[in-house]
Backbone as CSV, one residue per row, in Angstrom:
resi,resn,N_x,N_y,N_z,CA_x,CA_y,CA_z,C_x,C_y,C_z
1,MET,-235.673,44.718,-129.097,-235.564,43.585,-129.985,-235.684,44.044,-131.425
2,PHE,-235.005,43.375,-132.338,-235.083,43.702,-133.758,-234.647,45.142,-134.019
3,LEU,-233.565,45.581,-133.413,-233.099,46.969,-133.592,-232.667,47.172,-135.058
4,LYS,-232.172,46.141,-135.743,-231.776,46.326,-137.132,-232.423,45.332,-138.041
5,THR,-232.571,44.097,-137.593,-232.883,43.078,-138.602,-233.387,41.753,-138.011
6,LEU,-233.954,40.929,-138.850,-234.205,39.552,-138.542,-233.360,38.683,-139.489
7,SER,-232.242,39.150,-139.856,-231.462,38.490,-140.902,-230.796,37.198,-140.438
8,THR,-231.155,36.663,-139.306,-230.676,35.365,-138.876,-231.141,34.257,-139.779
9,ILE,-232.188,34.555,-140.612,-232.580,33.582,-141.594,-231.651,33.704,-142.789
10,ALA,-231.174,32.596,-143.335,-230.128,32.596,-144.325,-230.515,33.361,-145.576
11,ARG,-229.620,34.238,-146.091,-229.911,35.013,-147.253,-229.995,34.152,-148.467
12,VAL,-229.386,33.012,-148.511,-229.438,32.170,-149.724,-230.767,31.481,-149.871
13,SER,-231.584,31.496,-148.822,-232.910,30.917,-148.915,-233.851,31.971,-149.419
14,LEU,-235.138,31.590,-149.622,-236.144,32.530,-150.077,-236.685,33.359,-148.939
15,PHE,-236.431,32.953,-147.704,-237.089,33.659,-146.611,-236.079,34.474,-145.772
16,VAL,-235.392,35.383,-146.462,-234.411,36.203,-145.837,-235.014,37.480,-145.294
17,LEU,-234.455,37.981,-144.245,-234.787,39.330,-143.725,-233.464,40.069,-143.577
18,PRO,-233.137,40.943,-144.545,-231.790,41.515,-144.598,-231.531,42.537,-143.502
19,VAL,-230.247,42.937,-143.441,-229.765,43.773,-142.331,-230.523,45.058,-142.186
20,ALA,-230.904,45.678,-143.292,-231.601,46.971,-143.186,-233.091,46.840,-142.994
21,ALA,-233.591,45.605,-142.841,-235.034,45.347,-142.903,-235.790,46.087,-141.808
22,LEU,-235.278,46.107,-140.588,-236.071,46.568,-139.482,-235.560,47.808,-138.812
23,THR,-234.971,48.689,-139.581,-234.390,49.876,-138.966,-235.423,50.785,-138.317
24,THR,-236.687,50.628,-138.734,-237.710,51.513,-138.199,-238.621,50.785,-137.175
25,VAL,-238.319,49.552,-136.836,-239.199,48.784,-135.978,-238.876,48.943,-134.526
26,ASN,-239.844,49.206,-133.709,-239.660,49.276,-132.254,-239.829,47.915,-131.646
27,CYS,-239.881,47.888,-130.308,-240.100,46.652,-129.595,-241.540,46.538,-129.171
28,GLY,-242.455,47.303,-129.707,-243.828,47.146,-129.327,-244.805,47.846,-130.217
29,GLY,-244.331,48.779,-131.060,-245.216,49.468,-131.928,-246.235,50.302,-131.181
30,SER,-247.284,50.725,-131.878,-248.327,51.481,-131.188,-249.327,50.529,-130.518
31,ASP,-250.275,51.088,-129.769,-251.259,50.219,-129.128,-252.498,50.138,-129.981
32,SER,-252.399,50.361,-131.278,-253.587,50.303,-132.117,-253.503,49.085,-133.017
33,GLY,-254.677,48.628,-133.429,-254.731,47.668,-134.499,-254.740,46.253,-134.095
34,GLY,-254.165,45.832,-133.037,-254.139,44.438,-132.689,-255.390,43.953,-132.023
35,LYS,-255.466,42.681,-131.767,-256.621,42.104,-131.109,-256.886,42.805,-129.827
36,GLY,-255.811,42.955,-129.001,-256.005,43.591,-127.720,-255.398,44.981,-127.666
37,GLY,-254.598,45.344,-128.652,-253.865,46.627,-128.539,-253.157,46.699,-127.212
38,SER,-253.214,47.833,-126.551,-252.506,48.002,-125.301,-253.243,47.315,-124.132
39,THR,-254.407,46.775,-124.384,-255.183,46.163,-123.285,-255.111,44.641,-123.352
40,GLY,-254.228,44.088,-124.192,-254.129,42.653,-124.248,-253.647,42.030,-122.963
41,THR,-253.747,40.710,-122.880,-253.370,39.990,-121.688,-251.917,39.568,-121.739
42,ALA,-251.165,39.843,-120.729,-249.774,39.420,-120.643,-249.738,37.907,-120.488
43,GLY,-248.759,37.256,-121.116,-248.587,35.845,-120.951,-247.962,35.511,-119.620
44,THR,-247.925,34.261,-119.315,-247.286,33.792,-118.097,-245.846,33.433,-118.395
45,SER,-244.986,33.983,-117.628,-243.555,33.722,-117.850,-243.242,32.274,-117.523
46,GLY,-242.323,31.743,-118.315,-241.872,30.393,-118.073,-240.769,30.352,-117.086
47,GLY,-239.888,29.382,-117.286,-238.785,29.202,-116.292,-237.702,30.222,-116.508
48,GLY,-236.474,29.856,-116.229,-235.370,30.795,-116.289,-235.081,31.262,-117.672
49,SER,-234.216,32.252,-117.818,-233.925,32.815,-119.126,-233.147,31.831,-119.960
50,THR,-233.287,32.039,-121.287,-232.610,31.183,-122.240,-231.550,32.016,-122.943
51,GLY,-230.301,31.620,-122.828,-229.220,32.416,-123.426,-228.814,31.901,-124.781
52,SER,-227.921,32.606,-125.409,-227.414,32.229,-126.720,-226.054,31.585,-126.587
53,GLY,-225.656,30.921,-127.689,-224.338,30.271,-127.690,-223.236,31.224,-128.056
54,GLY,-223.580,32.480,-128.470,-222.565,33.370,-128.977,-222.208,34.421,-127.949
55,SER,-221.058,35.119,-128.164,-220.670,36.145,-127.269,-221.592,37.349,-127.397
56,GLY,-221.804,38.087,-126.310,-222.672,39.235,-126.334,-224.118,38.836,-126.391
57,ALA,-224.486,37.606,-126.069,-225.853,37.115,-126.164,-226.744,37.828,-125.174
58,ILE,-227.988,37.946,-125.516,-228.980,38.454,-124.626,-229.771,37.280,-124.008
59,ALA,-230.230,37.463,-122.809,-231.042,36.437,-122.159,-232.513,36.686,-122.478
60,CYS,-233.176,35.712,-122.969,-234.601,35.807,-123.382,-235.477,34.976,-122.465
61,MET,-236.473,35.583,-121.931,-237.407,34.931,-121.048,-238.520,34.252,-121.810
62,PRO,-238.754,32.933,-121.604,-239.892,32.328,-122.300,-241.202,32.841,-121.708
63,VAL,-242.156,33.221,-122.592,-243.479,33.644,-122.177,-244.499,32.863,-123.004
64,SER,-245.675,32.663,-122.443,-246.662,31.854,-123.112,-247.980,32.684,-123.254
65,PRO,-248.676,32.549,-124.380,-249.978,33.158,-124.506,-250.953,32.416,-123.606
66,THR,-252.036,33.068,-123.201,-253.098,32.409,-122.458,-254.190,32.032,-123.391
67,ALA,-255.201,31.384,-122.849,-256.382,31.002,-123.698,-257.049,32.209,-124.308
68,ALA,-256.948,33.362,-123.655,-257.540,34.596,-124.185,-256.763,35.146,-125.344
69,ASP,-255.574,34.617,-125.597,-254.739,35.129,-126.643,-254.745,34.257,-127.889
70,SER,-255.752,33.386,-128.044,-255.756,32.470,-129.193,-255.847,33.208,-130.517
71,THR,-256.462,34.393,-130.517,-256.384,35.273,-131.696,-255.243,36.238,-131.486
72,ILE,-254.239,36.142,-132.334,-253.071,37.018,-132.130,-253.443,38.435,-132.595
73,MET,-253.927,38.550,-133.855,-254.352,39.888,-134.355,-255.500,39.666,-135.328
74,ASP,-256.578,40.438,-135.141,-257.648,40.475,-136.112,-257.968,41.886,-136.596
75,TRP,-257.264,42.833,-136.027,-257.309,44.249,-136.481,-258.696,44.896,-136.343
76,GLU,-259.528,44.338,-135.502,-260.841,44.917,-135.326,-260.841,46.225,-134.600
77,THR,-259.796,46.500,-133.825,-259.721,47.777,-133.124,-258.882,48.819,-133.859
78,SER,-258.516,48.506,-135.109,-257.764,49.469,-135.887,-258.543,50.709,-136.162
79,LYS,-257.823,51.834,-136.227,-258.452,53.107,-136.534,-257.938,53.628,-137.876
80,VAL,-258.776,54.341,-138.609,-258.371,54.877,-139.897,-257.116,55.760,-139.712
81,GLY,-256.134,55.491,-140.523,-254.921,56.287,-140.435,-253.802,55.639,-139.636
82,ASP,-254.103,54.531,-138.927,-253.054,53.870,-138.153,-251.911,53.438,-139.107
83,VAL,-250.664,53.595,-138.632,-249.492,53.196,-139.391,-248.758,52.077,-138.728
84,ASN,-249.172,51.701,-137.514,-248.569,50.592,-136.797,-249.683,49.730,-136.235
85,SER,-249.349,48.500,-135.890,-250.343,47.608,-135.321,-249.628,46.705,-134.308
86,SER,-250.223,46.569,-133.131,-249.594,45.756,-132.083,-250.625,44.918,-131.332
87,PHE,-250.153,44.063,-130.473,-251.005,43.201,-129.679,-250.368,42.902,-128.348
88,GLY,-251.150,42.397,-127.413,-250.631,42.024,-126.090,-250.172,43.268,-125.337
89,MET,-249.360,43.050,-124.331,-248.817,44.098,-123.518,-247.571,44.692,-124.142
90,TYR,-247.511,46.002,-124.227,-246.325,46.695,-124.750,-245.363,46.878,-123.559
91,MET,-244.580,45.851,-123.286,-243.668,45.879,-122.116,-242.611,44.833,-122.311
92,ASP,-241.397,45.215,-122.110,-240.290,44.246,-122.223,-240.572,43.033,-121.324
93,GLY,-240.308,41.841,-121.828,-240.409,40.652,-120.998,-241.823,40.094,-120.910
94,THR,-242.784,40.665,-121.656,-244.153,40.160,-121.600,-244.553,39.669,-122.989
95,TYR,-245.668,38.921,-123.037,-246.218,38.417,-124.268,-246.820,39.584,-125.025
96,GLY,-246.338,39.806,-126.284,-246.880,40.888,-127.064,-245.890,41.219,-128.230
97,GLY,-246.315,42.103,-129.077,-245.488,42.523,-130.205,-246.299,43.265,-131.217
98,GLY,-245.883,43.194,-132.501,-246.621,43.953,-133.520,-246.132,43.583,-134.894
99,THR,-246.575,44.318,-135.876,-246.269,44.051,-137.274,-245.094,44.880,-137.772
100,PHE,-244.408,44.322,-138.773,-243.369,45.055,-139.516,-243.405,44.659,-140.957
101,GLN,-242.830,45.448,-141.786,-242.646,45.124,-143.227,-241.358,45.791,-143.671
102,TYR,-240.774,45.213,-144.733,-239.499,45.731,-145.235,-239.434,45.484,-146.732
103,PRO,-238.770,46.357,-147.495,-238.152,47.596,-147.018,-239.215,48.645,-146.680
104,GLY,-238.846,49.559,-145.782,-239.749,50.636,-145.416,-238.897,51.882,-145.232
105,PRO,-239.562,53.029,-145.112,-238.818,54.271,-144.939,-238.165,54.349,-143.534
106,THR,-237.013,54.936,-143.443,-236.424,55.195,-142.144,-237.063,56.355,-141.469
107,SER,-237.668,57.250,-142.265,-238.441,58.347,-141.721,-239.355,58.872,-142.819
108,GLY,-240.375,59.638,-142.437,-241.242,60.207,-143.432,-242.271,59.227,-144.001
109,ALA,-242.933,59.630,-145.018,-244.039,58.843,-145.603,-243.489,57.596,-146.302
110,CYS,-244.338,56.571,-146.357,-243.985,55.351,-147.061,-244.294,55.567,-148.537
111,ASP,-243.337,55.242,-149.422,-243.467,55.383,-150.851,-243.653,54.011,-151.510
112,PRO,-244.859,53.713,-151.990,-245.104,52.396,-152.547,-244.300,52.051,-153.791
113,THR,-243.661,53.020,-154.356,-242.784,52.681,-155.506,-241.433,52.144,-155.065
114,MET,-241.144,52.298,-153.729,-239.869,51.850,-153.207,-240.038,50.908,-152.024
115,HIS,-241.196,50.981,-151.339,-241.363,50.296,-150.029,-242.563,49.377,-150.071
116,LEU,-242.709,48.587,-149.019,-243.950,47.913,-148.701,-244.661,48.750,-147.675
117,CYS,-245.870,49.151,-147.952,-246.595,50.144,-147.127,-247.832,49.519,-146.525
118,PRO,-247.997,49.591,-145.198,-249.161,48.953,-144.534,-250.324,49.918,-144.428
119,ASN,-251.500,49.355,-144.355,-252.742,50.093,-144.152,-253.698,49.204,-143.355
120,PHE,-254.327,49.765,-142.310,-255.194,48.993,-141.451,-256.637,49.526,-141.478
121,ASP,-256.951,50.391,-142.470,-258.291,51.046,-142.487,-259.401,50.027,-142.672
122,GLY,-259.123,48.895,-143.324,-260.155,47.892,-143.612,-260.287,46.851,-142.521
123,LYS,-259.771,47.151,-141.318,-259.803,46.196,-140.200,-259.052,44.897,-140.570
124,ASN,-257.933,45.102,-141.313,-257.054,43.945,-141.658,-255.674,44.580,-141.916
125,TRP,-254.734,43.740,-142.306,-253.372,44.160,-142.578,-253.192,44.181,-144.087
126,HIS,-253.277,45.362,-144.674,-253.241,45.493,-146.151,-251.871,46.052,-146.529
127,LEU,-251.173,45.339,-147.370,-249.801,45.697,-147.775,-249.762,45.982,-149.269
128,THR,-249.226,47.113,-149.670,-249.021,47.404,-151.085,-247.630,47.945,-151.237
129,GLY,-247.075,47.806,-152.475,-245.769,48.384,-152.694,-245.032,47.631,-153.799
130,THR,-243.756,47.907,-153.924,-242.919,47.389,-154.979,-241.804,46.503,-154.465
131,VAL,-241.700,45.302,-154.995,-240.615,44.389,-154.637,-239.509,44.597,-155.616
132,HIS,-238.388,45.149,-155.112,-237.208,45.420,-155.949,-235.942,44.968,-155.219
133,ASP,-236.132,44.230,-154.109,-235.017,43.718,-153.313,-235.661,42.692,-152.409
134,TYR,-234.849,42.118,-151.501,-235.387,41.199,-150.506,-236.453,41.911,-149.710
135,SER,-237.687,41.367,-149.672,-238.824,42.059,-149.139,-239.759,41.096,-148.393
136,GLY,-240.474,41.598,-147.433,-241.397,40.754,-146.702,-242.050,41.468,-145.561
137,PHE,-242.660,40.713,-144.689,-243.381,41.278,-143.547,-243.466,40.241,-142.478
138,GLY,-243.812,40.618,-141.246,-243.856,39.674,-140.177,-244.305,40.257,-138.850
139,ILE,-244.146,39.441,-137.827,-244.543,39.770,-136.468,-243.268,39.853,-135.600
140,TYR,-243.086,41.004,-134.956,-242.020,41.082,-133.988,-242.506,40.854,-132.606
141,PHE,-241.624,40.504,-131.685,-241.959,40.191,-130.329,-241.401,41.254,-129.380
142,ASN,-242.011,41.433,-128.254,-241.461,42.381,-127.269,-240.027,42.005,-126.905
143,LYS,-239.282,43.025,-126.523,-237.866,42.824,-126.267,-237.657,41.841,-125.130
144,GLY,-236.692,40.941,-125.309,-236.268,40.061,-124.236,-237.103,38.849,-124.014
145,VAL,-237.941,38.463,-125.036,-238.769,37.266,-124.863,-238.631,36.328,-126.022
146,ILE,-238.899,35.091,-125.779,-239.210,34.089,-126.787,-240.586,33.524,-126.409
147,TRP,-241.260,32.904,-127.384,-242.594,32.413,-127.096,-242.555,30.892,-126.941
148,ASP,-243.235,30.408,-125.919,-243.566,29.006,-125.763,-245.012,28.845,-126.209
149,VAL,-245.241,28.385,-127.447,-246.573,28.219,-127.980,-246.899,26.745,-128.220
150,SER,-246.230,25.893,-127.396,-246.393,24.449,-127.604,-247.766,23.958,-127.231
151,MET,-248.568,24.807,-126.590,-249.962,24.426,-126.290,-250.862,24.501,-127.486
152,PHE,-250.326,25.042,-128.629,-251.104,25.166,-129.839,-250.440,24.273,-130.942
153,ALA,-251.248,23.967,-131.967,-250.764,23.081,-133.006,-250.111,23.827,-134.188
154,GLY,-250.327,25.136,-134.249,-249.760,25.922,-135.312,-250.426,27.252,-135.449
155,LEU,-250.456,27.789,-136.651,-251.004,29.128,-136.929,-251.956,29.050,-138.098
156,SER,-252.993,29.945,-138.053,-253.856,30.099,-139.198,-254.028,31.592,-139.507
157,PHE,-254.322,31.904,-140.741,-254.574,33.320,-141.152,-255.280,33.292,-142.504
158,ASP,-255.975,34.384,-142.725,-256.605,34.585,-144.050,-255.669,35.412,-144.913
159,ILE,-255.564,35.037,-146.191,-254.665,35.773,-147.101,-255.296,35.873,-148.468
160,SER,-255.102,36.998,-149.098,-255.532,37.192,-150.486,-254.601,38.240,-151.100
161,GLY,-254.607,38.304,-152.424,-253.781,39.333,-153.041,-253.379,39.025,-154.496
162,THR,-252.625,39.955,-155.062,-252.155,39.812,-156.439,-250.741,40.384,-156.531
163,PHE,-250.025,39.825,-157.493,-248.751,40.390,-157.954,-248.942,40.954,-159.352
164,THR,-248.347,42.120,-159.645,-248.510,42.749,-160.926,-247.137,43.042,-161.538
165,ALA,-246.927,42.618,-162.783,-245.620,42.813,-163.417,-245.320,44.293,-163.610
166,GLY,-244.061,44.627,-163.435,-243.582,45.942,-163.753,-243.155,46.066,-165.218
167,ALA,-242.656,47.189,-165.603,-242.284,47.410,-166.971,-241.161,46.521,-167.463
168,ALA,-240.344,46.068,-166.515,-239.121,45.309,-166.897,-239.339,43.806,-167.099
169,GLY,-240.521,43.289,-166.724,-240.687,41.875,-166.870,-241.877,41.324,-166.114
170,ALA,-242.047,39.976,-166.116,-243.209,39.364,-165.530,-243.114,39.239,-164.034
171,ALA,-244.257,39.198,-163.385,-244.290,38.945,-161.947,-244.278,37.466,-161.621
172,PRO,-243.699,37.065,-160.521,-243.759,35.650,-160.156,-245.147,35.211,-159.762
173,ALA,-245.371,33.938,-159.618,-246.654,33.417,-159.143,-246.892,33.950,-157.721
174,ALA,-248.126,34.291,-157.391,-248.446,34.882,-156.118,-248.247,33.859,-155.004
175,SER,-247.255,34.142,-154.146,-247.021,33.262,-152.983,-246.166,34.034,-151.954
176,VAL,-246.159,33.547,-150.740,-245.213,33.997,-149.744,-244.553,32.792,-149.102
177,THR,-243.349,32.935,-148.597,-242.687,31.865,-147.891,-242.809,32.210,-146.391
178,MET,-243.605,31.433,-145.670,-243.763,31.654,-144.230,-242.713,30.901,-143.457
179,SER,-242.073,31.564,-142.536,-241.066,30.960,-141.683,-241.340,31.186,-140.231
180,VAL,-241.058,30.211,-139.424,-241.158,30.335,-137.948,-239.760,29.926,-137.441
181,THR,-239.076,30.903,-136.880,-237.713,30.646,-136.400,-237.717,30.368,-134.918
182,ASP,-236.992,29.320,-134.533,-236.736,29.040,-133.124,-235.276,29.267,-132.795
183,LEU,-234.926,29.129,-131.543,-233.589,29.510,-131.128,-232.523,28.629,-131.739
184,ARG,-232.823,27.352,-131.967,-231.751,26.482,-132.517,-231.470,26.787,-133.960
185,HIS,-232.401,27.469,-134.702,-232.133,27.830,-136.078,-231.793,29.294,-136.260
186,GLU,-231.732,30.068,-135.199,-231.360,31.473,-135.242,-229.881,31.627,-134.960
187,VAL,-229.211,32.432,-135.796,-227.771,32.571,-135.647,-227.399,33.120,-134.300
188,ASP,-226.305,32.665,-133.733,-225.882,33.169,-132.427,-225.210,34.533,-132.556
189,SER,-225.043,35.174,-131.412,-224.540,36.554,-131.390,-223.152,36.695,-131.982
190,ALA,-222.358,35.630,-131.885,-220.945,35.722,-132.347,-220.840,35.812,-133.851
191,HIS,-221.941,35.517,-134.564,-221.835,35.431,-136.036,-222.822,36.367,-136.746
192,THR,-223.399,37.309,-136.048,-224.307,38.259,-136.728,-223.474,39.260,-137.533
193,ALA,-223.940,39.556,-138.712,-223.167,40.429,-139.630,-223.059,41.841,-139.134
194,ASP,-224.030,42.290,-138.335,-224.005,43.654,-137.866,-223.667,43.783,-136.393
195,GLY,-223.227,42.677,-135.755,-222.802,42.732,-134.374,-223.920,42.747,-133.366
196,ARG,-225.163,42.502,-133.818,-226.288,42.550,-132.870,-226.289,41.291,-131.997
197,ALA,-226.884,41.433,-130.825,-227.038,40.289,-129.915,-228.329,39.570,-130.205
198,THR,-228.325,38.244,-130.124,-229.514,37.451,-130.321,-229.605,36.406,-129.205
199,CYS,-230.710,35.715,-129.190,-230.859,34.557,-128.295,-230.543,33.258,-128.980
200,GLY,-230.197,33.320,-130.285,-229.981,32.103,-131.035,-228.802,31.319,-130.629
201,THR,-228.773,30.031,-131.055,-227.718,29.101,-130.708,-227.069,28.502,-131.935
202,CYS,-227.419,28.938,-133.130,-226.887,28.332,-134.365,-225.616,29.034,-134.759
203,ALA,-224.526,28.288,-134.811,-223.231,28.800,-135.251,-223.005,28.399,-136.709
204,PRO,-223.125,29.299,-137.670,-223.018,28.944,-139.079,-221.664,28.286,-139.389
205,SER,-221.737,27.250,-140.217,-220.538,26.481,-140.474,-219.494,27.269,-141.241
206,GLY,-219.914,28.243,-142.033,-218.967,29.051,-142.777,-218.589,30.360,-142.052
207,GLY,-219.132,30.514,-140.863,-218.789,31.703,-140.106,-219.540,32.934,-140.534
208,ASN,-220.537,32.770,-141.421,-221.294,33.911,-141.979,-222.767,33.577,-141.847
209,GLU,-223.539,34.512,-141.275,-224.968,34.226,-141.083,-225.758,34.064,-142.372
210,TYR,-225.144,34.486,-143.516,-225.803,34.357,-144.787,-225.288,33.144,-145.615
211,ASP,-224.564,32.226,-144.967,-223.994,31.153,-145.756,-224.948,29.988,-145.917
212,GLY,-226.151,30.085,-145.397,-227.177,29.102,-145.626,-227.201,27.954,-144.641
213,SER,-226.244,27.856,-143.754,-226.178,26.720,-142.845,-227.124,26.863,-141.650
214,CYS,-227.538,28.082,-141.334,-228.558,28.324,-140.329,-229.778,28.856,-141.053
215,ALA,-230.832,28.034,-141.136,-232.005,28.476,-141.896,-233.275,28.111,-141.119
216,ALA,-234.237,28.954,-141.157,-235.472,28.783,-140.428,-236.403,27.800,-141.143
217,PRO,-237.117,26.991,-140.418,-238.179,26.096,-141.051,-239.204,26.969,-141.740
218,ALA,-239.651,26.550,-142.929,-240.509,27.419,-143.735,-241.469,26.576,-144.591
219,LYS,-242.449,27.270,-145.136,-243.434,26.654,-146.058,-243.869,27.712,-147.041
220,VAL,-243.932,27.358,-148.313,-244.411,28.242,-149.367,-245.946,28.247,-149.334
221,ILE,-246.525,29.432,-149.294,-248.033,29.604,-149.285,-248.475,30.321,-150.519
222,PRO,-249.063,29.563,-151.456,-249.668,30.260,-152.640,-250.977,30.888,-152.279
223,PHE,-251.379,31.902,-152.987,-252.656,32.565,-152.730,-253.206,33.173,-153.974
224,THR,-254.486,33.556,-153.917,-255.171,34.174,-155.040,-255.831,35.458,-154.568
225,SER,-256.606,36.060,-155.462,-257.330,37.267,-155.108,-258.527,37.016,-154.218
226,THR,-258.899,35.767,-154.021,-260.005,35.378,-153.133,-259.465,35.106,-151.727
227,PRO,-259.990,35.784,-150.676,-259.494,35.463,-149.325,-259.681,33.980,-148.989
228,THR,-258.604,33.399,-148.487,-258.578,31.982,-148.167,-257.905,31.795,-146.792
229,THR,-258.510,30.946,-145.979,-257.882,30.634,-144.669,-256.849,29.561,-144.857
230,VAL,-255.657,29.863,-144.392,-254.499,28.921,-144.495,-254.203,28.435,-143.061
231,MET,-254.036,27.145,-142.926,-253.699,26.535,-141.623,-252.332,25.866,-141.755
232,VAL,-251.406,26.275,-140.883,-250.015,25.773,-140.956,-249.648,25.211,-139.571
233,THR,-249.477,23.914,-139.480,-248.990,23.299,-138.245,-247.490,23.475,-138.136
234,TRP,-247.005,23.306,-136.923,-245.549,23.409,-136.751,-244.823,22.426,-137.616
235,ASN,-245.400,21.221,-137.782,-244.726,20.195,-138.592,-244.811,20.466,-140.072
236,ASP,-245.738,21.354,-140.503,-245.784,21.741,-141.922,-244.607,22.597,-142.316
237,LEU,-244.021,23.246,-141.349,-242.811,24.102,-141.582,-241.596,23.221,-141.531
238,THR,-240.871,23.099,-142.645,-239.747,22.167,-142.718,-238.516,22.870,-143.300
239,ASP,-237.482,22.064,-143.513,-236.232,22.495,-144.096,-235.441,23.445,-143.234
240,GLY,-235.693,23.374,-141.900,-234.779,24.075,-140.988,-233.411,23.428,-141.024
241,ARG,-232.374,24.235,-141.040,-231.014,23.720,-141.125,-230.110,24.367,-140.078
242,ARG,-229.208,23.542,-139.529,-228.187,23.999,-138.573,-227.026,23.026,-138.578
243,PRO,-225.803,23.525,-138.385,-224.685,22.636,-138.349,-224.713,21.737,-137.108
244,PRO,-224.051,20.572,-137.167,-223.188,20.183,-138.280,-223.905,19.528,-139.453
245,ASN,-225.013,18.873,-139.187,-225.692,18.150,-140.321,-227.192,18.014,-140.096
246,PHE,-227.788,18.914,-139.348,-229.230,18.826,-139.122,-229.985,19.549,-140.268
247,GLN,-230.845,18.824,-140.956,-231.579,19.337,-142.067,-233.030,18.873,-142.053
248,GLY,-233.901,19.630,-142.709,-235.298,19.207,-142.804,-236.083,19.343,-141.494
249,GLU,-235.580,20.176,-140.585,-236.216,20.267,-139.250,-237.438,21.202,-139.237
250,SER,-238.358,20.944,-138.321,-239.460,21.849,-138.021,-239.075,22.694,-136.813
251,PRO,-239.808,23.767,-136.568,-239.455,24.577,-135.403,-239.817,23.919,-134.074
252,ASP,-239.088,24.285,-133.044,-239.419,23.891,-131.690,-240.391,24.934,-131.124
253,PRO,-241.706,24.585,-130.941,-242.656,25.585,-130.538,-242.521,26.107,-129.112
254,THR,-241.568,25.470,-128.360,-241.356,26.010,-126.989,-240.408,27.187,-126.983
255,GLN,-239.757,27.545,-128.120,-238.804,28.651,-128.135,-238.776,29.348,-129.457
256,VAL,-239.949,29.898,-129.822,-240.116,30.636,-131.105,-239.590,32.064,-130.915
257,SER,-238.878,32.525,-131.902,-238.298,33.901,-131.840,-238.757,34.812,-132.973
258,HIS,-239.210,34.286,-134.108,-239.614,35.118,-135.220,-240.747,34.439,-135.975
259,ILE,-241.678,35.234,-136.500,-242.652,34.758,-137.489,-242.608,35.701,-138.660
260,ALA,-242.435,35.210,-139.865,-242.255,36.112,-141.005,-242.829,35.497,-142.303
261,TRP,-243.079,36.362,-143.232,-243.478,35.988,-144.573,-242.599,36.710,-145.568
262,ALA,-241.872,35.997,-146.416,-240.990,36.610,-147.388,-241.582,36.524,-148.768
263,LEU,-241.343,37.535,-149.610,-241.856,37.589,-150.945,-240.802,37.079,-151.940
264,PRO,-241.256,36.477,-153.050,-240.306,35.947,-154.036,-239.337,37.039,-154.554
265,TRP,-238.072,36.693,-154.543,-237.034,37.591,-155.111,-235.805,36.778,-155.360
266,SER,-235.336,36.739,-156.600,-234.224,35.867,-156.974,-232.877,36.611,-157.020
267,GLY,-232.883,37.893,-156.754,-231.619,38.599,-156.735,-231.606,39.865,-157.571
268,ALA,-230.434,40.468,-157.728,-230.302,41.753,-158.311,-230.746,41.833,-159.797
269,THR,-230.745,40.690,-160.481,-231.135,40.687,-161.898,-232.623,40.463,-162.077
270,ALA,-233.383,40.235,-161.004,-234.789,39.974,-161.129,-235.555,41.273,-161.446
271,ALA,-236.699,41.116,-162.125,-237.496,42.282,-162.476,-238.387,42.681,-161.301
272,PRO,-238.465,43.977,-160.973,-239.365,44.465,-159.931,-240.833,44.164,-160.277
273,TYR,-241.632,44.023,-159.231,-243.080,43.811,-159.449,-243.822,44.458,-158.266
274,THR,-245.104,44.695,-158.396,-245.858,45.315,-157.318,-246.744,44.267,-156.693
275,ILE,-247.072,44.494,-155.406,-247.901,43.568,-154.606,-249.110,44.281,-154.037
276,ASP,-250.146,43.530,-153.819,-251.312,43.995,-153.064,-251.795,42.760,-152.272
277,ILE,-251.459,42.735,-150.998,-251.724,41.559,-150.121,-252.534,41.958,-148.907
278,THR,-253.476,41.171,-148.546,-254.261,41.404,-147.322,-254.175,40.166,-146.418
279,ILE,-253.810,40.386,-145.158,-253.747,39.361,-144.117,-254.795,39.727,-143.101
280,ASP,-255.495,38.664,-142.583,-256.494,38.904,-141.526,-256.591,37.680,-140.657
281,ASN,-257.141,37.880,-139.484,-257.483,36.765,-138.536,-256.292,35.801,-138.318
282,LEU,-255.198,36.399,-137.831,-253.995,35.604,-137.481,-254.299,34.984,-136.120
283,LYS,-254.284,33.636,-136.044,-254.695,32.922,-134.878,-253.811,31.724,-134.657
284,TYR,-253.837,31.227,-133.420,-253.259,29.902,-133.149,-254.260,28.810,-133.450
285,ILE,-253.743,27.652,-133.876,-254.610,26.502,-134.103,-254.666,25.649,-132.813
286,ALA,-255.846,25.375,-132.331,-255.990,24.576,-131.123,-255.566,23.126,-131.390
287,LYS,-255.005,22.514,-130.361,-254.675,21.081,-130.510,-255.916,20.243,-130.338
């Protein structure tokens, strides 16, 4: 899963994940850093597989977290020097996954003047680097699954950080745009720009996955240098769009395919800036 990108989110929105975003991401990451690492509990598989509306679609099996999985990642088992972080079972078709960030190096060391670089030494997810293009971070899922998280009301996490202006201009206000993509808002396989297969069912009206007609439900999350717990219910995430005329939608929690946070970037003429963001205690909200 995520062999190249999560770019099914429309590029014209603030919460894009471009084609080159995930070239270095696996389908499970390492077994370090997550709540359970490689010892996490596998979810219970749901019913039959869910296919996509596009040609070349992959079949995705619904899986559900158990009560023991209410904390997705708290990074308490992280070790100094870890460069990846995962949770749950590292196995196709099971509940689990890990962290990613983009842009990142395709190989070799992460360069914070060009990339977003993760660090887990503080028992949290610490990201530093330079925003000079579409940039962000998120949670990938094991290959061949979607999540049924309808037993929960939403997600919570602790966030803090700062944006610092570069030499070319001012930094934007510190915020991230959180998106939760479900299958009905994810572009189908027939319309992916790079020919990848997805489980999505959204056929963009302009025939281009970046035309803005397929967009994930999202919410802007402002933050400060003081760690703050943010609680986001599924209904707090809005403005999901899909043809022919569905707008303002929230995600369907029975078929979640991506969780991501995008950083502000208005395009090629925008001034680069640096970030220092810490995420911790990513959890589900009980109903």
